[in-house]
N, C-alpha and C positions, 0 to 999 in steps of 0.2 A: 870739678875743677880742683878741689881740696886734693882729690887722689893724684891728679897731673902734676901739682905741684910738690906733693911727695915724691913721685916718680922722678924727676927733675932734680929733687934735691938728694936722692938716693944714686944720682949719677947717670940715669936715663936720658938719651939725647931728647931735648924737646920735639923734633919731630916723630920721632918713635912714640912719645909719651900722647902726642895728639893722635897718631895712628891707634894707639890701644883706646884711646878717648872715644874715635869715630867708631871702633869695631864694638864697644861698650853700648854705645848710645844706639845706632843703626838706624838714624833718620837720614833721609836723603839730602836735607839742608846741612847738617852736620858733615856728612860725607864729603859734600862738595866743597865746603868752606875748608874743612881739613886738607883735602886733596889740593885747594889752590895753595893754601900757607905752605905746605910741604915743597909742593913744587917751586915756588918762590924762594924758600929757604935752600933747597938743592941747588937752583939756578944760581945763588948767589946775588939775589936782588935785595932793594931794601925792604926787610919784612915789614916796617912801620908803615910804609905807603901801602902796601898791599893789605896791612889789616886795615886802614883807614878805608881802602876801596872797599874790601869785604864787609866791613861793618855797615857801610852805608848802601851797599847791595843787597844785604841783608833787611835792613831797615825798608827798603822800598818793597822788597819781596812780601815782606809782613804787611805793609799797608795795601799792598794791591790785592793780596789774598783776602784781609779783612773787607775790602770795597767790593770783591766778587762775592763774598757769603753774603752782604748785606744785600747786594744787587739778588742775588739767587734766591734769597729768601722770599721775595717778593713773589716770584715764579711758583716756588714751592707751596705758598699759600694758595696762589690760583689752581694749583693741581689739588690740592686738598678740598678745596670749595667747588671744582666743577665735579668732584668724587661726588660730593656731599648732593649736589643737584642732581646728579645721576640717581642717588641713591632714593632723593624724595620722588624723583619720576617713577621709579621702579615701585615705590612705596604706593603712589597715587595710583598707578595703573593696577595694583594688587588690590586696593582697596575698593576702588569704585568702577573700575571699568571691568575686571574679570569677573565681579559678583552680577554685574548687570549683564554681563554675557549668559551666565548661567541662568538669570532670572527671564531672559529673554527666551532661552533653549527651553524652559519650562513652559511658557506661553505658546511656543512655536509647537510644541509638543501636544499641548492641550488642543490647538487649532486643528492640526495634523490629523489627531487622533479622531475628531468629530467630523472633519470636512472627508477625509480620505479612507478613514476606517482604520488607520495603523500609523505607527510612529514614525516621524522624518529620521532618516538616517543621519542626517546632521546633528540633530537634536540628541540622538542618543549616544554620540561620541564626543559631545561638548565637553562634557566632564573629564574625559580622557584628554581633550586638546587642552583644556584650559591648565590641567596638571603639567603635561609637558611645556606650557608658555610658561609656567612657573619654574620649573627647572631650569628651562633658557634662560630667564632672569636671573636665577642663582649663578650659572656657569658665566653668563655676562659680569656679572658684578665681581666674581672671583677673577677673571681674565683683567677686567678693568682695573681693579685694586692690585694686583700683581704688575700689570705693565706700569700703573701710574706711580706704583712706590718705587719700583727700578728707576724710572724717569726722575722722579724726586731725589733718589741718591745719587744719580750720576750728576744732576745737576748740582747739590749739595757739596759733595766732597771729591765727585769724579769717580767714585769707586762704585761698583755693583753690589758688594756685601753690605755697603750703607743702605742701599736701595732695599735690600731684604728687609731692613729694619724696619724701612717706612713701608713695604708692603704688609708686613705683620700688623701695623698699627691702622692700616687701611682694612686689611682682614678682619681684623677685631671689631672695627667700627661696623661693618657689612653684616658680621655675625650678631651683634646686638640689634643691629637694625632688623634683619630676618627674623629674630627672635619675637619682636613688637610686632611683625606681619601677620 
């Protein structure tokens, strides 16, 4: 603002000072407001009325944006909570279900060895199957984190790059969870 005031005192037209201001700031809202004010001034309308209208519109836009952020923050929290529930489910499967499968495989091998005189093909392949299931769990968690993060970013700001920040956070949570497993 001080730079615009200095430019106007140096003899730069007010509309040109506004255009230079918009070029420096480069935000969509400033560019829109400056365009409205410059068009009004060029058309010869009452700039004071236009400034009043633009300020009211800008306040409304800010309030709407704040309300949207507050509303979307609950959805983002739901996304994070659902991801945590998914991680807990994967953790429970890794800690209880898969070891029981391996234990049952050992028992099946012992029974098959005594009754049939050889090992069961299912029991001998089970450690490999369990490993593949764990890899599938890891891939599912990575895909879930990326997708949920992008969705959270789009809900938060409407931009995918912000979603990458959420994806990174969810991937770090998943990484530390898999370190525990």
